[in-house]
N, C-alpha and C positions, 0 to 999 in steps of 0.2 A: 911399538912395544912395549918397553922398559917406563914409559912415561904411566902410562894405564894404570898402572896397578897402583904408581907413587896418587897420582889424581885419589883415585876407590881410598883409598888409605887415608889420605888430606880428608875427603869429604866423610869418611866415618869417625876420622874424633873431633870432626867440626859436630857431629851428629852427638858423640859419647860428652864431651866437655861440658856444652853449656847442663846435660843434663845431671851430673855432675857436678856441677854450682848449683843445682834448683835442690839437691839433696845437702849441700852443707848446711852444718849448722851458724845461724847468727851470732854473732857475740853479745852476750847477756847486756843488757840495757843497765848497768848501774854507774855509773859517777860521778863524782862529787860534785855538791850539787850547794854546796857552803864551807865556809872556811875564816875564821880569827886568827888571825896574828899577834892580836895585841888584845886579851882578855884583861874587861876592866870589871868586872866584879858581875861580868853578863852572864855567865855558869860559871856552875863552880862544879869541884870534881868532889866527890863523900867526906875525905877529910882536907875541905871549906878551900885549899885551895882553887884559882881561877887561871888552871895554863889555858894555853893558846887550843885551838879543838877545829877537828874536820868532819864534815855532815858525809855521809854516803848515801847512795838513796837509789836505789830498784824502781827504775819506772818500765816494767817490761811486767810480763804477765808469769813468769816463771819464777822461784823461787830458786833464788840465787848460793851458794855455799862458797863466801869469802874465804874460807880457811886454804893457808896455801899461799894463796891473792898479798900483795904487799904494800905499802904507804911509804915514801921517799919523799923529802927537801934537797935528794942529788940524782936527778938521772942521771942513768949514764953506768955504766958493767961496773965503774967502780965505787958507785953512792952506796950509799949508808941506808939496808933498807930496815924496814918493824912488818914482822909478817901475823899476817891474820892468825889465832890459834885456829884447833880444834876444837871449838867450845858454839850451845846452841845459839847466841844470839847472833854467829857470822852469818847466821844462814839468812838473809835478808827473805823474805816474806814480798811479792807483789805491792809495789807502794809503798815499802815503809824505808825510814829515815834510818842510819845506823853513828853515833855521834862516837866519837874518839878522838881522846885526850891527845896533845900532839905536846906532852910533860916532860921529855925527854925521861921519866920516869918511870919506866915498863913493869916494873915489880909494886909499885906503889900501894895497888886496890885489885886484889884477884878476881873482885866483883865488877869492877869497870875495862874500858880498853884503851891502856896509854899507848905510846910510839916512845921508843929509843931518840927521838929528837924534835924540837923546839920549830913552831916555825917562826920568821924573820919580820918583824914589826917594818924595816923598812924595804921589805919588796924581796923575793927567790922563787922558789918552781916549790909548787908540790903536783904528786902522780902517784894515781892508780896503778899499782902493776896486776900484770896476772901472773899464774904461777908459774909462769917459765921466762920471768923479767921482762918481758914483753909491757910496753904503756901501752894500758888500757882505756884512760884518760890524763890527761897531764894539763897542769897551766900554769903559764910566772905571769904573775902578780906584780904590781909597785906597793910602794912603802902604802900603810893605813895608818890612821887613827883609835888613839884607845875607845877600843868597846865597837869599832868597826866591823863588818863582817864584807865581805865578799857573795854574790849571793851569784847564782847560775838562775839565767833571767832564758836562756836556750844554748843546747847543746853547746854553739860557738858565743856564746854572748854571756860577759856574769858586769856583776854593777860592784859599787859602793854601796853601802847601806847603814845606816846608821838604829833600824830595828832586827837586830840578828833574832834567828829564828830558830836555835838546835835544836835537832829531833825533829823540825813541823815541817812542813811547807809554805816556803820561801812566800809565798800568796797569804802565809793567817793572821797577820796581823806583831802588834807588840807583842811579846807575852814575859811577863816577869821574873826576877830573874828567884834561879833557886836557890840563891847565896842566903847564908844564917848574916843577918846584918846588912845591905848593900853598901859601901860605904864604893865613888869615888873618888881619884884624886889625880891632877894633872901632873903634879910631880912625879909620880911609881917611876921608877926604872924600870925599861925593860933588861931581862936578863941578858946576857952575849947570845947571840943565835951560836946553834952549834948542831 
């Protein structure tokens, strides 16, 4: 007699749990779609500097507000984080791209987004964290040459590209630099990773 109620309870839970899972909100379809750890006048900030940059893409069908989300180059509980501010431009429309400069100068220009870290040209990690600190998207990458970017081909694969497309679809073709008097120098030194 004791086994019958347990079986019924187990059957009841089996019916309830899948229904609850059907109504769970799916995670936002935002991810790091491209990044450059050794900018060589490919894309410049408003002050004319050419810091590293990270591009976030909303591939979903809903607006995603990134306020409270973070970027980091040190995933983990003790990692340094830069938090997206409460600003209109961090509300990503469906299909939109957002460019964030990894300049280690978060207060350099109030009209742009600048992190409190740089990316390391020799390779490291970069991650997009949800407001609770959990990793929503993250990549560990090897070194790259100046002027190259890593582009997301699909959710599971990145490739090195000689034709960066900051703020645009990765299949949009080469872009003209926005830098005043673009120049390239093979002898330019990467600032220390920090």
